[in-house]
N, C-alpha and C positions, 0 to 999 in steps of 0.2 A: 597564771593563778597560784596562789601560795600553798604550801603544805604537801603532804605525801598523798593527799586524794585528789589533787588537781587532776582535771579532766585531760586527756590527749587532745592534740589539736585536730578537729573534725570529728571527735568523738561525740555523740548525742547521749541523752539521758537513756534513749530507748536502746541504744547500742550497748550501754553499760547493763541493760537489764535481759539480754537475749538468754542468759543461763541461769536467770532467776527460776526459784521453784515455783511451781504452780501455786495460784491463789487459793487461799482457803475461805471457807464461807465466814464472813465476818460480820459482827454486830454492828449496828449504827453508833458512832462517836456519842458519847454522852453529852459532849460539850454543847451548849446551846449558844448559836452565834449572836453576837451583839451587833446591832446596826453601826456600820461602818462611820458614819457621821458623829456617832457618839465618842469614838475613839481617836478622831482624826482632829486634835485639839493642838497640835503643834503649830508654832507660829510660821508664816509664810516667808519664796524665791522670789557688762563689765559695765556705768554711771547710773541711770535710772534703772540698768539691768544688775550691777554689781552691788549697793546698799541694801534693797529690798530681801536679798537672800541672806545677807549675814546680821541683819539687825533682829533676829528671831525672837529674843524673848522680851523685844520691845513693841512687838506688833500690836498688843493691846493694853495700852498704858506704859510706855517704855520709859525705864528708869535708867540714868547714866552708869550706875554701877552695874547693869547688865548689858552694856553696849558695847563690851570687847567682841568685835566682830569675829576676830579670828577664831578666839577660843570656843565662841558659842556656837558658831556654824555646823560644826561636826555634830556635837552632842545634841542639838536639836534635831538635824536631819535623822540621827539615829533613833531619837525618840519616836518622831513621827512616823519612820518605817516599822519600828517595833510595835505600834498601835495598830497599824494596817495589819501586821502580821499576825497579832495576837487575836483580832476580831474577825477581819474579813476571811482570812484563810482558814479558820476554823469551819467555816460552813462548807468550803469546798473538800476538807477532809472527810466530813461527814458524808457528802455527796459521792465522794470516791469509794467509800466504804460501802454504801449503799449499792453502786454500781458492781462492786465486786461480788456480791450476792447473785447477780445474774449473769456472772461470767460463765460461758458454756464449758471452759476447762477447769472450772474451780472443784477442789477436793473437798468431799465431804469427810466428816470424822470416820471412819472406816473403810476408805477407800484402799488401804492397804500399800500405798506409795510413801515416799519420804516426806517425813513430818515437815510442814509448812509453819512460818510463824502464827501465832494465834493474834485474833483481834488485841488482845492484851499486850503482846509484843510489839505490834505496830503501833499502838497508842504511847506506848513507854519510849519507843524509840522516836517518836515525833515530838512528845513533850521533851526529851533530852535534848533533842535539836532546837527546840523554840527556846528553851534555857541557854543554851550555848550561843543561840543568835541575839538574845537579850542582853547575854555578858558579852558582847561583840567577839565571841571566841569562833570566827568564821568558818575556819578548818573544819573543826568538831562539828559546827552546825551542817557543813555541805557534807560532810560523811555520813551524818545519821539522814538527810532529805534523801540522798542517793540512794541509802539503803531501804527508806521506805519505798522509793521507785522500783526498786529491785522485786519487792515483794507486790506492790500494786501500782502498775504503771500507769493508772489513771487518778493517781493522788494529785489532784489539781493544787491544793493545799501546799504540798511539798514543793511544786514548779514555782509557786508565787515566793516562798521563802527562798528559793534558789534565787529567784530575780531579786530578792530583797539583798541577799548577800553579795551579788555582782553589782547593785546599785551602791553599796558601800564600798565596793572595790572600785568604783567607777569605771566598771567594764560595761558600758552602756549598751553594746551590740549585744552581749550574752544576757544582759538583764532583760533586755526587749525579746530576745529570743524564749526564754524561760515564760514569761509574762504572757506573749503570745500563746505560748502552748497550754498554760492555765486558762486562757480566756477560751480556747478551743474546747477544753474538757468540761469547764464551767462558766458558759457565755453570761449566765444571770448573774454571776458572784459580783457582790458590790467590793468596790475597791480595786479591781484589776485594772480598769479603764483609767481610774484616778493615777495609779501607779504608772501605767503606761505614758499618761501625759505628763507625769512628774519627771520622767527619764528624758523625754523630750526637751522639757523646760529645762531640767538640768545641765544638758549638753548644749543649750543655746540654740536649739531648733524648734524656735517658737511658731514657725507655719505648720510643723509637724505635729505640734502638740495641741494645737486648735481643735481639730476632729474628735480626740478622745476627750479632751475637757468638754466641749459642748455637747458630746452623748451623754456623760455624767450629769451636766447640769439641766439637760432634758428630763432625765430619769429622776434627778433630786433637785428641784428647783431652790430648795433652801439649803444647799450645800455651799457654805461660805467659802470652804477652801476652792472648790471647783470655779466658783465664779470669780474670786479674786485673782486667781492664776489664768483664767481666760482673760480677764480684763487686761492683765498684764501683757500677756501675748499679742493682744490686740494693740496695747500701747507701742511694744517693741517692733511690731510690724507695721506701725504707723497707720493704723486703722482708728484714728482717733474719735470720730463719732461713735463707732462700735464699741469702743473701750468706755466713752462715758455711759452708754445705755446699760453696758453691764456692770460697771462700778457703782453708779449712783444709788441702786436699791440697797447697797450695803451700808448707806449712811446711818441708818438706826443703830448699827451694831459696831461700827467701825469710825464714827466720828470723834472720837477720842484718840485715834491712832493716827500720829502725825504723818507716817509713812503712806498710808492710805489716802489722807487729806492731800497730800503731794502729788501723789500720782493722781487724784481727780482733778485737782487744779490744772496740771499740765496738759492733760487730756481736753478738759473743758476750754482752755485758752487755745489749745491747736484747732479745736473744733469750731471754734469762734463764738462759744457760749460763755458769755461774759459775765453774766450774772451768776451762773453755777461757779466759774473760776473765782469771782470776789468772794462768794460765801465759802467755799472751802479754803481760800487764802486766809480769811478772816479767822475762820475757827483754827486754823494751822497755828495763829499767833496766839490764840486764847489757850491752847493746850500744850504749847511748846515747851513754857518753862525757860530755863536759862542754861541748858544743856548744851555742850558743843555740837552734839547732834542736830539738835534743833537749830540752830544758828547755819550750820551747813545745810540743812534742807531749805530753811526759809531764803538762805543766798542763792540755792539753785533755782528756787521759785521766782525770785527777781531776775536771775539770769535768763529764765524762760520767757519773761516779760519784758525783755531788753532793757531793764533798769540796772544798768552795769553798776553804777557808783553805788546803790543800796546793795547790791549784791556783795561787791568787794568789801563793804564795811562788814556785814554779816559773816563773810567768809573769813576775813581777818581775825574776827572776834574768836570765832569757832578755833582758828588755829592758834590764838594766843593762849586759849583754855588747854587745847590739846593739840600740839604741833604733828604729833604722830598719828592723828585721826585718818583713817582710809578716806581717801578722796577729796580731803578738803585742799589739798594743793593741786590735784588735778581741776577743780573748779576755779581755783584762783588763776591756774594757767589760762581757762577758757577766758576767764574775766579780762586779765591783763592783756590777751590776744586782741581781744576786742578794742583796747584803748589804744592799741598800736604798739605797746610795750612788748615788742617779740623777745626781747632779752630776757625781760622778767618772767613772760610766760614760759619760755624753753626752761629756765631755772625752777620754776614751779612744778613743771610736769616732770622733770627729771627726779625731784625730791618725792614726787608720788610713786615713782618707779622702784625708788630706793625701800619705800615703805610697803608697796605692793607689787613685787616683782614678777608675780604670775597673773597680775590682771591685765588683759589685752588692752584696755581703754586708753591708757596713758600713752602705750605705743602707738596706738592709733591716732591720738590728736596730735602726738609729735609729727606723724607722718603728714597729717593735714597741714600742721605749723611749716613745716620744711617745704611742703608744696606750695603753699601761698609765698613764701621766700624764694620760690624758684629753685629750690636745692633739691631737684628729682632724684637724686641718687641717695641722699638721706632719707628722703621721704620713702622711698622704695624700700630701704633697709627696714624702716619702722614699720611699715606696712606688713612686711614680711614676719616681723616679730610678733606683731598682733595676731596674724592669722596662725603662726605657729603654735600660740596660746590658745586660739578659738578660730577654727576654720570658717565659722559661721558667722562673721563680722561683715554684714553688707556693706558698711562704708569703707571697710578697709579694701575690698574687693572693687569698690566703685573707685577708690584712689588709686588702685592699680590700673584700672582700665584707662583712667585719663591719663596717666604715665605712659602706658603703652601705646595709646592713641597719639601722643607727642612723639613718641620713638618710631612711629609708624610700624609698629608690631601689631597688625590688625587682626590677627587670628587670636593672640594671646589677649588682645582688649576685649574681644567678643567674648570669650571665655570667662573673664573675668567680670563683664558688666552682667552676664547670664548669670553667674553665680551671686551676684548683688541681688538682681531681681529674684531669684530663688529663695532667698533667706528673707528679702523684705521687697515684696513687690513694689516698686517705685514710683515716684511722681515725674513730674513734667523733665527734670533735669536727668533722671535716669532713663527715660524714653529717648529723649534728644539725643543724649550721648549713643544710645545703640542705634539710633538712626544715622548719626553720622559714621559710626564704625561700619555699618552695614552699606552705607553709598560707598566707602574707601574701598571696600571688598568687591564693589560691582554689583552688589544685590539690590538695585534700585527699587524692585518692587516692595521688597521687605522693608527698605528704608522709608518708604512713603507711608507704609502701616504705620509705623512709629511716629512719623512727623505729623499723621492724622490723629493718634492718640494725643499727642501733645496738643493740638489744636482744639481737639474735644476738652480738653482739662482746663484750657485757658478760660472757657467760657463759665466754668462753675464757680461760683461764688465760693463753696466750700473748698473746692482744692485750691484756689487762690489764698483761702486762709491758712490751709496746711503748708504750702509752698513758703510763704511769709514765715511762717513757724521754723519750717526747715531750715530756712537761711540762717536762722540764729541757734541752730540744733544745739543741745545741751544734751550729751549721752548721760544715760542712768546707769551707771555699774552697781550704785548703792541698792538699787531695787532688784536687780538680779542676782546679786550676792545675799540677799535676804532668805533666811530659811522659811519655807512654807507655813502657814497657819495650820 
C-alpha cells in the first residue's frame, strides 16, 4: 500500500482503533442519502470479457471519439466508484452516528474525561476524506477514513470508502474485506453488494460475482447495472440461456448500444434462439455507423455465427481504419486460424500482444493455436503467460490439463481441469476429460460419474447447441474490459 499511512500486514481497522478515545454522543449526520441507482450511471466491464470493460463512454450511443479504451477505462471506473461512495455510503455514516448514541461507553458532555471529537469534527474529517477520494488522493483519503474509524469503529461508510480505495489500487482482497465489514455493520445499505459483485467481476471471478449481483437484482429489479453485469457473468460462465433471460429485458433502454446488442446476439445464438439472434444482429447493423469499433463487433458476431469470410472482411475494414484498435488483430488471428492459415493467425495474435501486452486472451489463443499445431512446449508457455495475467482463465486451465494428460502428469492434469470447472462449470468436453484423468488415476467410480454426466448432456438439445457453439468459441475480452454502466 502506498503512503505513510499504509496498514501493517495483518493489521485490521479494529486493531488501529484499540487506543481510540471513547465515543462522544453524536448527532445524526445531516446528509440525506440518495438512491444508489440514481448515482450509478457510469458505463459498464480478456475478448467478450476485455471490450465491454473498456468501451465505457460508448455504452449508450458510442462515439468513436470516446472509444480510446485504455484512456477511458480508469477515468470511468473512478467516476462510478465516486458516485457509489458519495451516495450509498452517506447512509451508512448516518447509521453509524445513530449507533454511537447508544454505545454503552459513550461520553456525555461533562463526564470529566479526555475530550473526544464532536460530531462536527467527525463530519469534517469524513468530508475531507470524501473530497480527497474524489480527487484520487488515496493516501490522504485513507488517513481520514481510518481516523473516522478510530473515533467510531461502527462507521460503515468509512469501511465502504476504504473498500473503494482498495478497488482503485486493485487490491481486490483488501477491498472485499472492507466491503464485507461494511455489510456486517449495515446489511441493508444499498450499494455494498453491488460493489462486492463489481470487485469479483473486475478480478475475473464471474462465478463469485453472481450471488451478490443476483441479490442486488432481487432487491432492485430495475437496476440496469446489476442486470447487465449479471447477464455478462452468465455469458462468461457459459450459461447462455440464463444470460438471454437476464439481458433481454434491457432492450427498451439499451437497443442503441451495440455492445449490448452484440452480447445479446451471441447469447441468443449460443442458446439456439435464432429469431432473437437475428433481431439483435439486425439492430446492431442499424445503429453501428462506420466506426472501427462497430466493424470489430460485427466481425465478431459473424465469427460467432461461423461466417468466417464475412467476419474477416469486417475485421480487415476495422484494422484499416485503426490498425491499433485493441483486439482487432486478436479476432483476425481467430479468423485466419479457421481458414487454416496458421502463420497469418500467429502473426495477428502477436500483433495484438504488442498492442495489449497485459491482456491474457491473446496469450491464451496463441496457446490454443500452438496446441493445435502439436507444439506442446510453446502452448504450455503461452497458457502460463495467460494465467500469470489472470489466474481465472478457464480455457487456459483446460489447455494445461490437456497438455498434462498427454505428458501423463495426471495429478497436475486433475488440478488444472478442476480449476477450469471452478471458474466456468464445463460442458461435455470438460467432463469427458475429467473422466479420462480420473480413470488414469485409478478412480474408476468417479470417472464413471463424469462419463454419465457427459451421457446426460448428449441427450439435451440445448446442450448440443451450446457444444456446437463452443467448438467455434470466440473469446470476448472486449466485453470484460468495458467499464460498468
